[in-house]
matplotlib code that plots the C-alpha trace (Angstrom):
import matplotlib.pyplot as plt

x = [32.5, 32.6, 29.3, 29.5, 27.7, 24.9, 25.6, 22.0, 19.4, 16.8, 18.8, 18.2, 14.6, 12.3, 10.9, 7.3, 4.8, 2.6, 1.5, -1.5, -3.1, -6.3, -6.1, -2.4, -2.0, -3.0, -0.2, 2.6, 4.8, 6.6, 5.5, 6.4, 8.3, 9.0, 12.8, 14.3, 17.0, 18.6, 18.9, 21.4, 20.3, 23.6, 21.8, 19.8, 20.2, 22.0, 19.5, 18.8, 15.8, 14.6, 13.0, 9.2, 9.2, 11.2, 10.4, 12.7, 11.8, 12.3, 11.8, 9.2, 11.1, 10.8, 13.3, 14.0, 14.0, 11.7, 12.8, 11.2, 9.6, 11.2, 14.8, 17.6, 18.7, 21.6, 21.8, 23.5, 21.1, 22.4, 20.6, 20.0, 23.0, 25.3, 25.2, 25.6, 24.5, 24.7, 21.7, 20.7, 17.4, 14.5, 12.1, 8.7, 6.4, 7.0, 4.6, 5.8, 5.0, 5.5, 8.8, 10.2, 8.7, 7.5, 8.7, 8.7, 12.1, 12.5, 15.9, 17.9, 18.2, 21.8]
y = [108.9, 106.9, 105.2, 101.8, 101.3, 99.3, 95.8, 94.8, 96.8, 96.1, 97.8, 101.1, 100.7, 102.1, 99.9, 99.3, 96.8, 94.6, 96.0, 98.1, 97.3, 95.1, 93.3, 92.0, 92.5, 89.2, 87.5, 89.9, 89.9, 93.2, 96.8, 97.8, 101.1, 103.1, 102.6, 104.3, 102.1, 100.4, 96.7, 94.7, 91.1, 88.7, 85.3, 83.6, 85.7, 88.9, 92.1, 95.4, 97.2, 99.3, 98.7, 99.2, 98.8, 97.0, 95.5, 93.8, 90.5, 91.5, 93.5, 94.3, 94.8, 95.7, 94.1, 94.1, 90.4, 87.7, 85.7, 82.2, 82.0, 79.6, 80.3, 81.7, 85.3, 87.3, 91.1, 94.4, 97.2, 100.8, 103.4, 106.9, 107.9, 105.3, 102.9, 99.5, 96.2, 92.5, 90.4, 87.0, 85.3, 83.4, 84.8, 84.2, 85.3, 86.8, 88.3, 89.0, 92.4, 93.8, 95.1, 92.5, 91.5, 92.4, 90.3, 89.7, 88.8, 87.5, 87.9, 85.0, 84.9, 85.4]
z = [-5.8, -9.0, -10.2, -11.8, -15.2, -15.4, -16.9, -18.3, -19.8, -17.3, -14.7, -16.4, -16.3, -13.4, -10.8, -11.3, -10.4, -12.7, -16.1, -15.4, -18.6, -17.8, -21.1, -20.5, -16.8, -15.6, -17.7, -17.6, -14.5, -15.1, -16.3, -19.9, -20.3, -23.5, -24.6, -27.4, -28.5, -31.6, -31.6, -33.5, -33.6, -33.6, -33.4, -34.6, -37.6, -38.3, -38.5, -37.1, -35.6, -32.8, -29.4, -29.0, -25.1, -22.3, -19.0, -16.5, -18.1, -22.0, -25.0, -27.8, -31.0, -34.6, -36.8, -40.5, -41.0, -39.7, -36.6, -35.4, -31.9, -29.7, -30.6, -28.5, -29.5, -28.7, -29.4, -29.0, -27.8, -28.0, -26.1, -27.3, -24.9, -26.7, -23.8, -25.2, -23.7, -25.1, -23.8, -24.6, -24.2, -26.0, -28.8, -27.4, -30.2, -33.7, -36.1, -39.8, -41.3, -44.8, -43.7, -41.1, -38.0, -34.5, -31.8, -27.9, -26.4, -23.0, -21.1, -20.0, -16.2, -14.8]

ax = plt.figure().add_subplot(projection="3d")
ax.plot(x, y, z, "-o")
ax.set_aspect("equal")
plt.show()
């Protein structure tokens, strides 16, 4: 029997209920999970970084360059097992840091 590879990064995450964190649980629809992956941002700018966590709705990432919230993004995400996914979505929020930025990205519905 052949197992078909997953087509989206959200498909590799465990299924879980809402985020149990009482501070944010009311506004988060999907539980966050740690995800060890590299991210290569292709749009709106080309930069690299890594994922901090992931949910079925999106990613929290650390990037080497600043990005603007409200813009469309496209990125290649490569997991520690060398699986690669190209995802598209919106940058919901971004906070500049001394060496880049931390950003929240949502996935485009497909």
